[in-house]
MOPAC internal coordinates of N, CA, C and O (Angstrom, degrees):
PM7 1SCF
backbone

  N    0.0000 0     0.00 0     0.00 0    0    0    0
  C    1.4025 1     0.00 0     0.00 0    1    0    0
  C    1.5356 1   101.95 1     0.00 0    2    1    0
  O    1.2310 1   121.84 1   -46.62 1    3    2    1
  N    1.3754 1   114.08 1   133.38 1    3    2    1
  C    1.4636 1   121.27 1   178.59 1    5    3    2
  C    1.4775 1   113.07 1   -67.98 1    6    5    3
  O    1.2310 1   116.79 1   -41.77 1    7    6    5
  N    1.2344 1   123.71 1   138.23 1    7    6    5
  C    1.3861 1   130.05 1   174.05 1    9    7    6
  C    1.6385 1   116.93 1   -77.93 1   10    9    7
  O    1.2310 1   123.20 1   -69.05 1   11   10    9
  N    1.2859 1   111.48 1   110.95 1   11   10    9
  C    1.4444 1   114.98 1  -176.62 1   13   11   10
  C    1.4422 1   110.37 1   -81.78 1   14   13   11
  O    1.2310 1   120.15 1   -40.88 1   15   14   13
  N    1.2795 1   117.32 1   139.12 1   15   14   13
  C    1.4581 1   126.40 1  -178.49 1   17   15   14
  C    1.4895 1   113.99 1  -135.95 1   18   17   15
  O    1.2310 1   124.79 1   -22.31 1   19   18   17
  N    1.2388 1   108.41 1   157.69 1   19   18   17
  C    1.5758 1   120.78 1   176.27 1   21   19   18
  C    1.6142 1   103.94 1  -111.73 1   22   21   19
  O    1.2310 1   120.14 1   -55.64 1   23   22   21
  N    1.2246 1   117.33 1   124.36 1   23   22   21
  C    1.4719 1   118.22 1   172.39 1   25   23   22
  C    1.5348 1   106.76 1   -99.87 1   26   25   23
  O    1.2310 1   123.06 1   -46.99 1   27   26   25
  N    1.2948 1   111.73 1   133.01 1   27   26   25
  C    1.4453 1   124.62 1  -175.30 1   29   27   26
  C    1.5656 1   109.19 1  -133.54 1   30   29   27
  O    1.2310 1   122.47 1   -58.44 1   31   30   29
  N    1.2998 1   112.88 1   121.56 1   31   30   29
  C    1.5394 1   116.06 1   177.85 1   33   31   30
  C    1.5340 1   109.81 1   -77.11 1   34   33   31
  O    1.2310 1   118.18 1   -49.58 1   35   34   33
  N    1.2193 1   121.07 1   130.42 1   35   34   33
  C    1.3761 1   126.13 1  -179.59 1   37   35   34
  C    1.7025 1   103.58 1  -135.16 1   38   37   35
  O    1.2310 1   122.83 1   -68.13 1   39   38   37
  N    1.3218 1   112.18 1   111.87 1   39   38   37
  C    1.3768 1   120.61 1  -179.34 1   41   39   38
  C    1.6191 1   113.45 1    46.82 1   42   41   39
  O    1.2310 1   121.92 1  -135.43 1   43   42   41
  N    1.2622 1   113.94 1    44.57 1   43   42   41
  C    1.4173 1   123.42 1   173.58 1   45   43   42
  C    1.4621 1   110.46 1    84.44 1   46   45   43
  O    1.2310 1   116.38 1   179.70 1   47   46   45
  N    1.3099 1   124.48 1    -0.30 1   47   46   45
  C    1.3792 1   128.85 1  -179.95 1   49   47   46
  C    1.5518 1   110.10 1  -111.69 1   50   49   47
  O    1.2310 1   121.58 1   -53.17 1   51   50   49
  N    1.3183 1   114.58 1   126.83 1   51   50   49
  C    1.5286 1   117.15 1  -177.44 1   53   51   50
  C    1.5170 1   106.64 1   -92.55 1   54   53   51
  O    1.2310 1   122.11 1   -49.05 1   55   54   53
  N    1.2618 1   113.56 1   130.95 1   55   54   53
  C    1.5677 1   124.76 1   179.13 1   57   55   54
  C    1.4331 1   109.58 1  -116.71 1   58   57   55
  O    1.2310 1   120.33 1   -32.36 1   59   58   57
  N    1.3125 1   116.97 1   147.64 1   59   58   57
  C    1.4389 1   122.59 1   179.87 1   61   59   58
  C    1.4135 1   104.47 1  -112.42 1   62   61   59
  O    1.2310 1   119.73 1   -44.13 1   63   62   61
  N    1.4537 1   118.13 1   135.87 1   63   62   61
  C    1.4159 1   128.30 1   178.58 1   65   63   62
  C    1.4541 1   106.33 1  -135.91 1   66   65   63
  O    1.2310 1   121.19 1   -39.46 1   67   66   65
  N    1.3437 1   115.33 1   140.54 1   67   66   65
  C    1.5564 1   121.95 1  -179.74 1   69   67   66
  C    1.5608 1   107.06 1   -61.18 1   70   69   67
  O    1.2310 1   120.04 1   -38.46 1   71   70   69
  N    1.2757 1   117.54 1   141.54 1   71   70   69
  C    1.3265 1   126.52 1   169.96 1   73   71   70
  C    1.5544 1   116.07 1   -68.49 1   74   73   71
  O    1.2310 1   119.76 1   -58.47 1   75   74   73
  N    1.3041 1   118.07 1   121.53 1   75   74   73
  C    1.5176 1   115.40 1  -170.71 1   77   75   74
  C    1.4941 1   106.02 1   -60.17 1   78   77   75
  O    1.2310 1   122.74 1   -43.20 1   79   78   77
  N    1.4511 1   112.36 1   136.80 1   79   78   77
  C    1.4581 1   121.09 1   168.70 1   81   79   78
  C    1.5330 1   110.10 1    90.06 1   82   81   79
  O    1.2310 1   121.92 1  -174.52 1   83   82   81
  N    1.4367 1   113.93 1     5.48 1   83   82   81
  C    1.5155 1   111.70 1  -174.67 1   85   83   82
  C    1.6184 1   108.81 1  -109.80 1   86   85   83
  O    1.2310 1   120.53 1   168.43 1   87   86   85
  N    1.3935 1   116.59 1   -11.57 1   87   86   85
  C    1.4709 1   118.35 1  -179.59 1   89   87   86
  C    1.3980 1   106.86 1  -109.95 1   90   89   87
  O    1.2310 1   121.41 1   -46.46 1   91   90   89
  N    1.4050 1   114.90 1   133.54 1   91   90   89
  C    1.4226 1   122.00 1   169.99 1   93   91   90
  C    1.4674 1   115.17 1  -107.71 1   94   93   91
  O    1.2310 1   118.00 1   -45.52 1   95   94   93
  N    1.3683 1   121.42 1   134.48 1   95   94   93
  C    1.4592 1   118.57 1  -176.04 1   97   95   94
  C    1.6891 1   102.77 1   -89.39 1   98   97   95
  O    1.2310 1   123.81 1   -48.80 1   99   98   97
  N    1.3240 1   110.30 1   131.20 1   99   98   97
  C    1.5178 1   121.86 1  -178.21 1  101   99   98
  C    1.4900 1   111.21 1   -61.74 1  102  101   99
  O    1.2310 1   120.71 1   144.88 1  103  102  101
  N    1.3083 1   116.25 1   -35.12 1  103  102  101
  C    1.4475 1   121.10 1  -176.01 1  105  103  102
  C    1.4708 1   114.83 1  -104.63 1  106  105  103
  O    1.2310 1   120.83 1  -161.72 1  107  106  105
  N    1.4296 1   116.01 1    18.28 1  107  106  105
  C    1.4221 1   115.72 1  -176.96 1  109  107  106
  C    1.4930 1   110.37 1   -69.13 1  110  109  107
  O    1.2310 1   115.48 1   -61.15 1  111  110  109
  N    1.3211 1   126.18 1   118.85 1  111  110  109
  C    1.4396 1   125.32 1   178.13 1  113  111  110
  C    1.5077 1   116.56 1   -67.13 1  114  113  111
  O    1.2310 1   118.10 1   -32.21 1  115  114  113
  N    1.2995 1   121.23 1   147.79 1  115  114  113
  C    1.4710 1   124.64 1   177.67 1  117  115  114
  C    1.4922 1   105.01 1   -64.51 1  118  117  115
  O    1.2310 1   122.45 1   -45.46 1  119  118  117
  N    1.4124 1   112.92 1   134.54 1  119  118  117
  C    1.3897 1   116.08 1  -179.80 1  121  119  118
  C    1.6654 1   105.86 1  -103.71 1  122  121  119
  O    1.2310 1   123.41 1   -53.35 1  123  122  121
  N    1.3164 1   111.07 1   126.65 1  123  122  121
  C    1.4890 1   115.06 1  -178.76 1  125  123  122
  C    1.4105 1   112.84 1  -110.85 1  126  125  123
  O    1.2310 1   118.33 1   -91.99 1  127  126  125
  N    1.3239 1   120.78 1    88.01 1  127  126  125
  C    1.4529 1   125.82 1  -171.87 1  129  127  126
  C    1.4942 1   111.87 1   -67.28 1  130  129  127
  O    1.2310 1   119.53 1   145.86 1  131  130  129
  N    1.4424 1   118.50 1   -34.14 1  131  130  129
  C    1.4733 1   126.46 1  -179.09 1  133  131  130
  C    1.6432 1   110.42 1   -65.30 1  134  133  131
  O    1.2310 1   122.52 1   148.74 1  135  134  133
  N    1.1930 1   112.77 1   -31.26 1  135  134  133
  C    1.6051 1   111.66 1  -178.50 1  137  135  134
  C    1.5933 1   113.37 1    84.82 1  138  137  135
  O    1.2310 1   120.33 1  -169.16 1  139  138  137
  N    1.3519 1   116.97 1    10.84 1  139  138  137
  C    1.4038 1   112.75 1   173.53 1  141  139  138
  C    1.5573 1   107.86 1  -151.47 1  142  141  139
  O    1.2310 1   121.19 1   -14.44 1  143  142  141
  N    1.4013 1   115.32 1   165.56 1  143  142  141
  C    1.4796 1   121.92 1   174.65 1  145  143  142
  C    1.4753 1   102.99 1  -125.88 1  146  145  143
  O    1.2310 1   123.40 1   -12.86 1  147  146  145
  N    1.2750 1   111.10 1   167.14 1  147  146  145
  C    1.5280 1   121.71 1   179.61 1  149  147  146
  C    1.4590 1   110.31 1  -147.14 1  150  149  147
  O    1.2310 1   123.94 1   -36.43 1  151  150  149
  N    1.3448 1   110.05 1   143.57 1  151  150  149
  C    1.5183 1   117.50 1   176.05 1  153  151  150
  C    1.5298 1   106.59 1   -91.74 1  154  153  151
  O    1.2310 1   118.25 1   -54.22 1  155  154  153
  N    1.3801 1   120.94 1   125.78 1  155  154  153
  C    1.4041 1   128.59 1  -173.79 1  157  155  154
  C    1.5656 1   108.85 1  -113.90 1  158  157  155
  O    1.2310 1   120.53 1  -167.73 1  159  158  157
  N    1.3927 1   116.60 1    12.27 1  159  158  157
  C    1.4702 1   115.49 1  -178.93 1  161  159  158
  C    1.5561 1   110.45 1   -93.23 1  162  161  159
  O    1.2310 1   122.18 1     6.96 1  163  162  161
  N    1.3090 1   113.43 1  -173.04 1  163  162  161
  C    1.4905 1   116.74 1  -176.58 1  165  163  162
  C    1.6046 1   109.16 1   -77.03 1  166  165  163
  O    1.2310 1   120.94 1   -17.31 1  167  166  165
  N    1.3848 1   115.81 1   162.69 1  167  166  165
  C    1.4238 1   116.31 1  -176.80 1  169  167  166
  C    1.5455 1   104.13 1   -71.89 1  170  169  167
  O    1.2310 1   123.25 1   -31.07 1  171  170  169
  N    1.3210 1   111.37 1   148.93 1  171  170  169
  C    1.5382 1   123.23 1   175.43 1  173  171  170
  C    1.5050 1   104.25 1  -125.49 1  174  173  171
  O    1.2310 1   121.50 1   -76.69 1  175  174  173
  N    1.2716 1   114.73 1   103.31 1  175  174  173
  C    1.5020 1   119.38 1  -173.22 1  177  175  174
  C    1.5528 1   108.23 1   -51.78 1  178  177  175
  O    1.2310 1   123.25 1   -48.30 1  179  178  177
  N    1.3173 1   111.37 1   131.70 1  179  178  177
  C    1.4671 1   114.20 1   175.66 1  181  179  178
  C    1.4559 1   116.61 1    81.99 1  182  181  179
  O    1.2310 1   118.67 1   170.97 1  183  182  181
  N    1.2869 1   120.15 1    -9.03 1  183  182  181
  C    1.5354 1   123.37 1   179.34 1  185  183  182
  C    1.4095 1   119.07 1  -120.81 1  186  185  183
  O    1.2310 1   121.91 1   127.17 1  187  186  185
  N    1.4403 1   113.94 1   -52.83 1  187  186  185
  C    1.4439 1   116.43 1  -178.48 1  189  187  186
  C    1.6448 1   106.61 1  -161.78 1  190  189  187
  O    1.2310 1   122.79 1   -32.36 1  191  190  189
  N    1.3082 1   112.25 1   147.64 1  191  190  189
  C    1.4641 1   122.81 1   179.93 1  193  191  190
  C    1.5238 1   113.99 1  -110.57 1  194  193  191
  O    1.2310 1   121.35 1   -33.35 1  195  194  193
  N    1.3154 1   115.02 1   146.65 1  195  194  193
  C    1.4923 1   121.05 1   172.19 1  197  195  194
  C    1.5567 1   105.94 1   -52.35 1  198  197  195
  O    1.2310 1   123.81 1   -44.55 1  199  198  197
  N    1.3037 1   110.30 1   135.45 1  199  198  197
  C    1.5270 1   112.92 1   167.42 1  201  199  198
  C    1.6698 1   105.61 1    91.49 1  202  201  199
  O    1.2310 1   117.71 1   177.06 1  203  202  201
  N    1.3061 1   121.96 1    -2.94 1  203  202  201
  C    1.4628 1   119.44 1  -177.27 1  205  203  202
  C    1.6119 1   110.57 1   -61.25 1  206  205  203
  O    1.2310 1   118.75 1   -56.92 1  207  206  205
  N    1.2431 1   119.99 1   123.08 1  207  206  205
  C    1.4399 1   120.68 1  -178.60 1  209  207  206
  C    1.4876 1   113.61 1  -102.40 1  210  209  207
  O    1.2310 1   118.74 1   -45.74 1  211  210  209
  N    1.2008 1   120.00 1   134.26 1  211  210  209
  C    1.4065 1   135.08 1  -175.96 1  213  211  210
  C    1.5577 1   110.64 1  -109.80 1  214  213  211
  O    1.2310 1   120.05 1   -63.00 1  215  214  213
  N    1.3571 1   117.51 1   117.00 1  215  214  213
  C    1.5256 1   114.71 1   176.45 1  217  215  214
  C    1.3832 1   111.19 1   -82.56 1  218  217  215
  O    1.2310 1   118.89 1   -33.92 1  219  218  217
  N    1.2545 1   119.71 1   146.08 1  219  218  217
  C    1.4908 1   128.00 1   173.08 1  221  219  218
  C    1.5803 1   108.80 1    99.46 1  222  221  219
  O    1.2310 1   124.43 1    32.19 1  223  222  221
  N    1.4255 1   109.09 1  -147.81 1  223  222  221
  C    1.4293 1   112.86 1  -167.57 1  225  223  222
  C    1.5477 1   107.44 1   -84.68 1  226  225  223
  O    1.2310 1   125.43 1    -1.78 1  227  226  225
  N    1.4269 1   107.17 1   178.22 1  227  226  225
  C    1.5444 1   113.75 1   177.69 1  229  227  226
  C    1.5104 1   109.32 1   -66.37 1  230  229  227
  O    1.2310 1   121.75 1   140.49 1  231  230  229
  N    1.2018 1   114.26 1   -39.51 1  231  230  229
  C    1.6017 1   122.25 1  -179.66 1  233  231  230
  C    1.4262 1   110.10 1   -52.31 1  234  233  231
  O    1.2310 1   122.24 1   131.97 1  235  234  233
  N    1.4053 1   113.31 1   -48.03 1  235  234  233
  C    1.4331 1   118.87 1   179.11 1  237  235  234
  C    1.4721 1   112.67 1   -65.55 1  238  237  235
  O    1.2310 1   119.02 1   140.40 1  239  238  237
  N    1.3244 1   119.48 1   -39.60 1  239  238  237
  C    1.4977 1   118.55 1   176.08 1  241  239  238
  C    1.4573 1   114.10 1   -65.49 1  242  241  239
  O    1.2310 1   120.02 1   146.94 1  243  242  241
  N    1.2738 1   117.57 1   -33.06 1  243  242  241
  C    1.5121 1   121.75 1   177.34 1  245  243  242
  C    1.4633 1   107.29 1   -65.72 1  246  245  243
  O    1.2310 1   118.97 1   130.98 1  247  246  245
  N    1.3661 1   119.56 1   -49.02 1  247  246  245
  C    1.4140 1   118.88 1   178.34 1  249  247  246
  C    1.5465 1   114.10 1   -58.84 1  250  249  247
  O    1.2310 1   119.75 1   141.26 1  251  250  249
  N    1.2595 1   118.08 1   -38.74 1  251  250  249
  C    1.4428 1   123.41 1   176.02 1  253  251  250
  C    1.4361 1   112.90 1   -54.76 1  254  253  251
  O    1.2310 1   124.87 1   125.93 1  255  254  253
  N    1.3247 1   108.26 1   -54.07 1  255  254  253
  C    1.5493 1   120.63 1  -173.31 1  257  255  254
  C    1.5446 1   106.60 1   -83.52 1  258  257  255
  O    1.2310 1   113.14 1  -166.38 1  259  258  257
  N    1.2057 1   130.57 1    13.62 1  259  258  257
  C    1.3127 1   132.72 1  -179.09 1  261  259  258
  C    1.7298 1   115.63 1   -46.80 1  262  261  259
  O    1.2310 1   122.82 1   134.34 1  263  262  261
  N    1.2487 1   112.20 1   -45.66 1  263  262  261
  C    1.4382 1   116.58 1  -176.56 1  265  263  262
  C    1.5488 1   109.73 1   -63.62 1  266  265  263
  O    1.2310 1   121.34 1   139.02 1  267  266  265
  N    1.3321 1   115.04 1   -40.98 1  267  266  265
  C    1.4713 1   121.86 1   179.97 1  269  267  266
  C    1.4966 1   106.32 1   -68.80 1  270  269  267
  O    1.2310 1   116.96 1   132.18 1  271  270  269
  N    1.2261 1   123.39 1   -47.82 1  271  270  269
  C    1.4585 1   132.29 1  -178.75 1  273  271  270
  C    1.5802 1   108.52 1   -59.10 1  274  273  271
  O    1.2310 1   120.42 1   134.48 1  275  274  273
  N    1.2331 1   116.80 1   -45.52 1  275  274  273
  C    1.5586 1   121.04 1   177.70 1  277  275  274
  C    1.5491 1   107.79 1   -62.42 1  278  277  275
  O    1.2310 1   118.19 1   138.16 1  279  278  277
  N    1.2008 1   121.05 1   -41.84 1  279  278  277
  C    1.5956 1   120.14 1  -177.38 1  281  279  278
  C    1.5308 1   108.87 1   -79.57 1  282  281  279
  O    1.2310 1   121.37 1   139.71 1  283  282  281
  N    1.2945 1   114.98 1   -40.29 1  283  282  281
  C    1.5426 1   123.93 1  -171.13 1  285  283  282
  C    1.6128 1   104.76 1  -125.83 1  286  285  283
  O    1.2310 1   116.18 1   -94.44 1  287  286  285
  N    1.2204 1   124.86 1    85.56 1  287  286  285
  C    1.4972 1   121.48 1   176.54 1  289  287  286
  C    1.5014 1   117.45 1   -54.11 1  290  289  287
  O    1.2310 1   119.18 1   156.17 1  291  290  289
  N    1.2731 1   119.16 1   -23.83 1  291  290  289
  C    1.5343 1   121.19 1  -172.21 1  293  291  290
  C    1.5538 1   102.47 1   -80.53 1  294  293  291
  O    1.2310 1   115.65 1   170.23 1  295  294  293
  N    1.3478 1   125.87 1    -9.77 1  295  294  293
  C    1.5095 1   122.53 1   175.30 1  297  295  294
  C    1.6170 1   102.76 1   -63.38 1  298  297  295
  O    1.2310 1   118.95 1   145.97 1  299  298  297
  N    1.2128 1   119.61 1   -34.03 1  299  298  297
  C    1.5127 1   119.84 1  -177.41 1  301  299  298
  C    1.4642 1   109.18 1   -55.63 1  302  301  299
  O    1.2310 1   118.28 1   137.89 1  303  302  301
  N    1.2842 1   120.88 1   -42.11 1  303  302  301
  C    1.4504 1   124.49 1  -176.33 1  305  303  302
  C    1.5330 1   112.93 1   -72.49 1  306  305  303
  O    1.2310 1   118.80 1   158.49 1  307  306  305
  N    1.2577 1   119.89 1   -21.51 1  307  306  305
  C    1.4723 1   125.28 1  -178.79 1  309  307  306
  C    1.5485 1   112.46 1   -99.59 1  310  309  307
  O    1.2310 1   121.53 1  -165.60 1  311  310  309
  N    1.3716 1   114.67 1    14.40 1  311  310  309
  C    1.4685 1   118.60 1   168.76 1  313  311  310
  C    1.5433 1   105.47 1  -103.29 1  314  313  311
  O    1.2310 1   121.30 1   -66.86 1  315  314  313
  N    1.3293 1   115.11 1   113.14 1  315  314  313
  C    1.4426 1   121.50 1  -174.28 1  317  315  314
  C    1.5054 1   108.41 1  -113.39 1  318  317  315
  O    1.2310 1   116.49 1   -23.66 1  319  318  317
  N    1.3295 1   124.28 1   156.34 1  319  318  317
  C    1.4151 1   128.87 1   163.92 1  321  319  318
  C    1.4014 1   114.57 1   -71.26 1  322  321  319
  O    1.2310 1   119.59 1   -22.39 1  323  322  321
  N    1.4173 1   118.38 1   157.61 1  323  322  321
  C    1.3224 1   122.16 1  -176.12 1  325  323  322
  C    1.5800 1   110.78 1   -70.86 1  326  325  323
  O    1.2310 1   120.32 1   160.49 1  327  326  325
  N    1.1838 1   116.99 1   -19.51 1  327  326  325
  C    1.4923 1   123.99 1   176.38 1  329  327  326
  C    1.4589 1   111.46 1   -66.81 1  330  329  327
  O    1.2310 1   119.18 1   143.33 1  331  330  329
  N    1.4348 1   119.16 1   -36.67 1  331  330  329
  C    1.3728 1   120.51 1  -178.63 1  333  331  330
  C    1.5538 1   113.44 1  -103.09 1  334  333  331
  O    1.2310 1   120.06 1  -168.14 1  335  334  333
  N    1.2992 1   117.48 1    11.86 1  335  334  333
  C    1.4160 1   120.77 1  -171.06 1  337  335  334
  C    1.6140 1   115.06 1   -64.30 1  338  337  335
  O    1.2310 1   121.19 1   139.78 1  339  338  337
  N    1.4157 1   115.34 1   -40.22 1  339  338  337
  C    1.3825 1   114.05 1  -176.63 1  341  339  338
  C    1.5119 1   112.00 1   -64.26 1  342  341  339
  O    1.2310 1   119.89 1   136.17 1  343  342  341
  N    1.4144 1   117.81 1   -43.83 1  343  342  341
  C    1.4595 1   123.87 1   174.65 1  345  343  342
  C    1.4780 1   110.42 1   -60.10 1  346  345  343
  O    1.2310 1   118.73 1   131.60 1  347  346  345
  N    1.2315 1   120.04 1   -48.40 1  347  346  345
  C    1.4918 1   124.80 1  -175.15 1  349  347  346
  C    1.5660 1   112.08 1   -63.55 1  350  349  347
  O    1.2310 1   121.06 1   145.75 1  351  350  349
  N    1.3047 1   115.58 1   -34.25 1  351  350  349
  C    1.5590 1   117.30 1  -178.48 1  353  351  350
  C    1.6244 1   103.73 1   -66.86 1  354  353  351
  O    1.2310 1   123.03 1   140.80 1  355  354  353
  N    1.3839 1   111.79 1   -39.20 1  355  354  353
  C    1.5522 1   114.99 1  -177.83 1  357  355  354
  C    1.5048 1   111.26 1   -70.29 1  358  357  355
  O    1.2310 1   118.64 1   144.59 1  359  358  357
  N    1.3267 1   120.19 1   -35.41 1  359  358  357
  C    1.4753 1   125.85 1   179.27 1  361  359  358
  C    1.5141 1   110.38 1   -62.05 1  362  361  359
  O    1.2310 1   123.10 1   132.53 1  363  362  361
  N    1.3773 1   111.66 1   -47.47 1  363  362  361
  C    1.4690 1   115.01 1  -176.81 1  365  363  362
  C    1.4507 1   116.99 1   -57.07 1  366  365  363
  O    1.2310 1   119.96 1   154.20 1  367  366  365
  N    1.3962 1   117.68 1   -25.80 1  367  366  365
  C    1.3437 1   122.94 1  -176.20 1  369  367  366
  C    1.5884 1   108.57 1   -98.95 1  370  369  367
  O    1.2310 1   117.47 1   175.72 1  371  370  369
  N    1.3031 1   122.42 1    -4.28 1  371  370  369
  C    1.4683 1   126.60 1  -173.00 1  373  371  370
  C    1.5940 1   109.03 1  -105.90 1  374  373  371
  O    1.2310 1   115.79 1   -70.90 1  375  374  373
  N    1.2280 1   125.60 1   109.10 1  375  374  373
  C    1.3990 1   130.58 1   170.83 1  377  375  374
  C    1.4521 1   113.26 1   -46.55 1  378  377  375
  O    1.2310 1   118.89 1   -40.60 1  379  378  377
  N    1.3376 1   119.71 1   139.40 1  379  378  377
  C    1.5088 1   126.21 1   175.93 1  381  379  378
  C    1.5181 1   115.00 1   104.79 1  382  381  379
  O    1.2310 1   118.87 1  -168.13 1  383  382  381
  N    1.3204 1   119.76 1    11.87 1  383  382  381
  C    1.3868 1   114.77 1   175.44 1  385  383  382
  C    1.5963 1   108.56 1  -141.18 1  386  385  383
  O    1.2310 1   124.33 1    -8.62 1  387  386  385
  N    1.3790 1   109.30 1   171.38 1  387  386  385
  C    1.5331 1   110.64 1  -167.01 1  389  387  386
  C    1.5630 1   109.25 1   -71.53 1  390  389  387
  O    1.2310 1   118.11 1   150.72 1  391  390  389
  N    1.2844 1   121.21 1   -29.28 1  391  390  389
  C    1.5403 1   117.08 1   178.09 1  393  391  390
  C    1.5822 1   111.24 1   -66.32 1  394  393  391
  O    1.2310 1   120.00 1   146.82 1  395  394  393
  N    1.2984 1   117.60 1   -33.18 1  395  394  393
  C    1.3799 1   119.65 1  -178.64 1  397  395  394
  C    1.5011 1   105.67 1   -70.12 1  398  397  395
  O    1.2310 1   119.72 1   125.29 1  399  398  397
  N    1.2831 1   118.14 1   -54.71 1  399  398  397
  C    1.4600 1   122.53 1  -179.25 1  401  399  398
  C    1.5455 1   114.42 1   -55.73 1  402  401  399
  O    1.2310 1   121.09 1   135.03 1  403  402  401
  N    1.2756 1   115.52 1   -44.97 1  403  402  401
  C    1.4700 1   114.22 1   177.99 1  405  403  402
  C    1.5023 1   117.32 1   -70.52 1  406  405  403
  O    1.2310 1   120.83 1   150.33 1  407  406  405
  N    1.3836 1   116.01 1   -29.67 1  407  406  405
  C    1.3959 1   120.74 1   173.11 1  409  407  406
  C    1.5632 1   112.83 1   -58.94 1  410  409  407
  O    1.2310 1   123.55 1   131.10 1  411  410  409
  N    1.4531 1   110.79 1   -48.90 1  411  410  409
  C    1.5038 1   115.57 1   179.25 1  413  411  410
  C    1.4615 1   110.84 1   -71.23 1  414  413  411
  O    1.2310 1   115.78 1   147.59 1  415  414  413
  N    1.3264 1   125.62 1   -32.41 1  415  414  413
  C    1.4399 1   124.15 1   170.92 1  417  415  414
  C    1.4946 1   112.74 1   -55.01 1  418  417  415
  O    1.2310 1   120.71 1   137.00 1  419  418  417
  N    1.2129 1   116.24 1   -43.00 1  419  418  417
  C    1.6053 1   122.95 1  -179.22 1  421  419  418
  C    1.4515 1   107.44 1   -73.64 1  422  421  419
  O    1.2310 1   119.69 1   135.96 1  423  422  421
  N    1.3259 1   118.19 1   -44.04 1  423  422  421
  C    1.4667 1   119.15 1  -179.02 1  425  423  422
  C    1.6102 1   113.95 1   -59.22 1  426  425  423
  O    1.2310 1   122.71 1   142.32 1  427  426  425
  N    1.3494 1   112.42 1   -37.68 1  427  426  425
  C    1.5294 1   119.74 1  -179.89 1  429  427  426
  C    1.5548 1   113.96 1   -86.96 1  430  429  427
  O    1.2310 1   119.50 1  -175.97 1  431  430  429
  N    1.2895 1   118.56 1     4.03 1  431  430  429
  C    1.3992 1   124.81 1  -179.09 1  433  431  430
  C    1.5544 1   111.57 1   -43.75 1  434  433  431
  O    1.2310 1   120.10 1   180.00 1  435  434  433

């Protein structure tokens, strides 16, 4: 991806600066302002239930659900932050996206 810049003359010297909103950091961690994550996938008897809430970061949620993730790796994709919960709940019910596909793969296990 080409780096977009704005060239601005300052005292006869042209400087290049990144255009705001065009560069994404590859290592930018997901920010979870809500302080919790939730599992929006189907119940998996003995491992994890729909609506299970995990306090703290996504990393903490993944550690807590490690047994379910080890057995069914798609569980990881269905643990979402509280910040993205409203949109994720709609996507799980809408065909044509990864959350929908992963939910139905797990439900049909």
